[in-house]
N, C-alpha and C positions, 0 to 999 in steps of 0.2 A: 504493500500500500504506500502510495506517495502522499506526503502531507506537506502542503505549502503553508508556510507560517509568515503572515504579514502583520505589520503594525497597523494602528488605527488610521494612520495617514496613507496607508496603501503600500508602504515600502516593504520589500521582502527582507524579513529578518535573517533568514537562513538562506543564502544563495543556492539556488537549485533545488531547494526543498529537502525533505527528509525521507529516506526509504525505510519503512518499518514493516514488520511482519503482519499478516492479516489478523493475528490473535493479539496484537499489541493493544495495551490499555492507554488511557490518558496519562497515567503515571509514567509509562514507558516513553511516551511523547515528551513529557516534561524533562525526564532525564536525558533524552536525546538533544533537546534544545540546550540544556545546561552543558552538556558535553561539547557541543558545537560552539556555543558562545563564550564558555568559560566564565561567565558572569551572572546569568539569570538562573539561580538555583531554583528548584521546584516551588518552594513556598513563596517565591518572589513573583511567580508567574500567574496571570489570570487569562485563561484561554476561553474564548467564546466563538460561536458560529457567526459568520458575517450576515449582516442584515442588508436588505435591498436599499438602494439609495433613496434617502428621504423618509425612511421608516422611522416612526417614533416609538416602536415597541422596544422592550428590553431585550438585549441579546441573551441567547441561551448560553449559560456558563457550563463548561465541560466538567463533569464529575470525575475526579481523579481514579475512582474505583471502576469506572465503566470502560467497556471496550470501545475503541475507535469506530468499529463497525456500526455501533448503535447510532452514530451521528452521520453516517453516510447514506445518501439518498439512492435508492435503486441498487443496481449491481455494479456501480462504478467502483473503481479502486483508488480513487483520488479524493482527497479531502483538503479543504481550505479552512484554516482557523485564523482568528485575529488574536494577536498577543498584546497584552498590556503589562508594563513593568510596574509592580506594586511598590518597588523601592525596597531598601534594606529592611529586613524582618527580624523580629525577636519573638521567643516563645512567650505565650500568654502567662505561664507560671513565673517567668522572669519579670515581666511587666508588673504583674500584681505584687510580687515579692517586694520590689523596690518602692512601689507607691504606698504600700502598707508599712514598710520598714521605717520610713520617715516619721510618721505620726508616733509610732511605737518608741522611737529614740527621743524625739523632740519633746514630748509631753513630760517625761520624767526629769529632763534637764531643768525645766521651769519649776518643778516641784523640789528637787533635791539641791539645786546649786543656787547661789546668790546672784542670779543673772539680773535682778532688778536694780542692783547697784549700778549697773551700766546704763539704766534708763533714769538715773537721778535720784532713786529712793535710798535714803540713808538710814532709815529707822530700823527698828527690830521687827522681825517677822514672827507672827504667831500662826501656826498651822492649825486650821479648823478640821474636825473630823470629816466633814463632807468633802474637803479638798483631798484627803487621804483615800476615802472610798471612791471618789471620782477617779483618782489615779488608778486604782485597782480595776475599776470598771472599764476604763479606757484601754488599758494595757491588755486586759483579758479580751476585749473586742478585737483589737488589731492582731494579737497573737492568734486568736481563733481564725481570723481571716487568712493569716499566713499558712496556718496548718491545713485549712480547708483548700487552699490553692494547691498544695502538694499532694494531699491525701484524699480529698473528697471531690473536687470539681473535675468534670469532663467537658472539654471545650469543643464547641462545634467547629471552630477553626483553630488550627495549631499555632499559628503565628499572628502577630500584629505589627504594623509599621513601627520602626524605631522611634519615629517622632512622637508617637503616643506615650512613650516612656517619659519624656520631658514634660509633655502637656499634663499627664496624669499625676506625676510627681509634684509639679507646681500646684496643682489643685489640692492634693491631700496634704502636702507638707505645709503650704501656706495656711490652710484652715486649721491644721493640727497646732502650729505654733501660735496662731491668733487665739484659739480657744484656750490652749494652755496658758497663755500670758494672762488672760482675764480671770480664769478659774483659780490660778495659783498666786495671784497678785497679793502683796501684803495688805492692801486696802480692800480686799474682797470682802463683801458682807454676805455671810452664809444664810441659807434659808433655815426655817425651824427644823427640828429634828424629825417631826412627823413627815413633813414634806419630803425631806431627804429620803426617808425610808420608803415612802410610797413610790417616789420617782425611780430610785435605783432598783427597788424590788420589781416594779413593773418592767423596767428596762431589762433587767436580768432575765425575767420570764420571756421577754421578747427575743432576747439573744439566744436563749435555748430553743425557742420555737424557730428562729431563723436557721439554726444549725440543723434541725429536723427537716425543715423545707429543703435544705441543700442535699440532705441524704435522700429524700424523695426524688428530687430532680436527677441526682447521680444515677439512681436505679432505673430511670427512664431511658438512659443511654446505654449503648454497648460499651465495650472496653476501648473502642477507637473513636476518633473524632469523626464528625460528619455522619453519625449513625442514624440521622433522620429525626423528625419531630413526632412526638406523641402527645396525647392529651394528658396533662398532669392531673393526678387524682390523689385523693387522701388528704386528711387534716384540713388546713385552711384552703387547700387548692379546690376543694368542693365548693367554695364560696367566691374566691377570687382567682383570677388567671395567674397573677404574679404574687402569690402569698409570701415569697421570699423578699420582695420589695416592700410589702406591707409590713412585715416584722422588722425589716431594716429601718424604716421610717419610724415606727412606734418605739424602737429601742432607743433612737436619739431623742425622741419626745420624752422618754423616761429620764434620760441623762439630763436634759434641759430643765425638766420639772425639779430635779435635785440640785441643779447648779445655778440656774437662772442667770445666763449671760446673753448679751445681744449677739456675740460672736457665735455662740452655740445655736441660737435660733436661726441666724442667717444660714449657717451651714446646713441645718436641717431643711430649710425651705428650698435652698438651691438643690441639695441632693434629692429632695422629694420631686422637684421639677424635672430633674434629669431622669430619674427612675420612672416617673409617670410617662415620659415620652418613650422610654424603652418598653414600658408595659403596654402602652397603646399600639405600638408597632407589633409586639408579640401577639397581642389579642387579635389584631386584624389578620396577621399571618395564620394563626391557628384556625380562625373562622373560615378563612379562605381554603386552607388545606382540608379541614374537616367539615365539608359543606353538606354532607348526607347524600352525595351523588356518587354513582358508579360503585356502590357498595361501601363507600367510605362512611364511618360514623359521623354524626352531626355534633358539632361542638356544642356543649350544653350552655345555657344561659348563665352568665356569671358576672360579678362586678369585675372590673379591670384591675384595680389595685387597692382601693381603700373602701370597704364597705362602711356605711355610716354607723353601724351598730357595734363595731369593735373598738 
């Protein structure tokens, strides 16, 4: 089988095309492109079928597990595909590790070390119980996230652009330092003991629930990436499409009830907005995939992310 590889501008990426066996898969094609170009390793490649000129449809993305024969029309032994360079890639586990490591390290620095002297504060510092419990809560959360990254999560895509490392680290590290600064400040005014216990207790319950949601999502996928979508079921997934995001938002609500800082509430609102966009996209995708047609199950009626009675 001859495969012609072109860029989106129409330029031929591999001069003369590639000659592959009739049983070759998309993964074999990606390896062949890498071998010929010496630059574009498989995770950096996005391969699609060409579209007619002027078409506004989305191109068909080639699945690395499928045979190239599945994308050939009729009995022809030639195939043209369009190549896009996704840029340098990094494993998702590496991306998540570094974005979570920053808050895990930065927060204790503001608690344990006299950093406020560098901001002009010269008085003695008294550490309130809520500041100590907030430290434990914060570190438990981000330690849990790192452990889930390596031992629980299964990713639909193996890699992410390297640029996302800098963007995500800037987001998490900046908010982590900002919240830590205000919660651990010597002039911080703590909430009453009952409010602290209610907030942290509710938040801890949500953290445990969030972990259980991640276990349920893990069990939906096979051992490899790209194993396909399934309808999430069980626990809060019977009520909302993205119960993992719901519990994530509520656990930060618990933290903010206990600590009461503007920085914490801003972080929660921004994070809730981001997760809501993700949840809406996933909800639409699942409803489109599971539409009850051609023997497929119909996606049940559910809230997208935040049911009003939780």
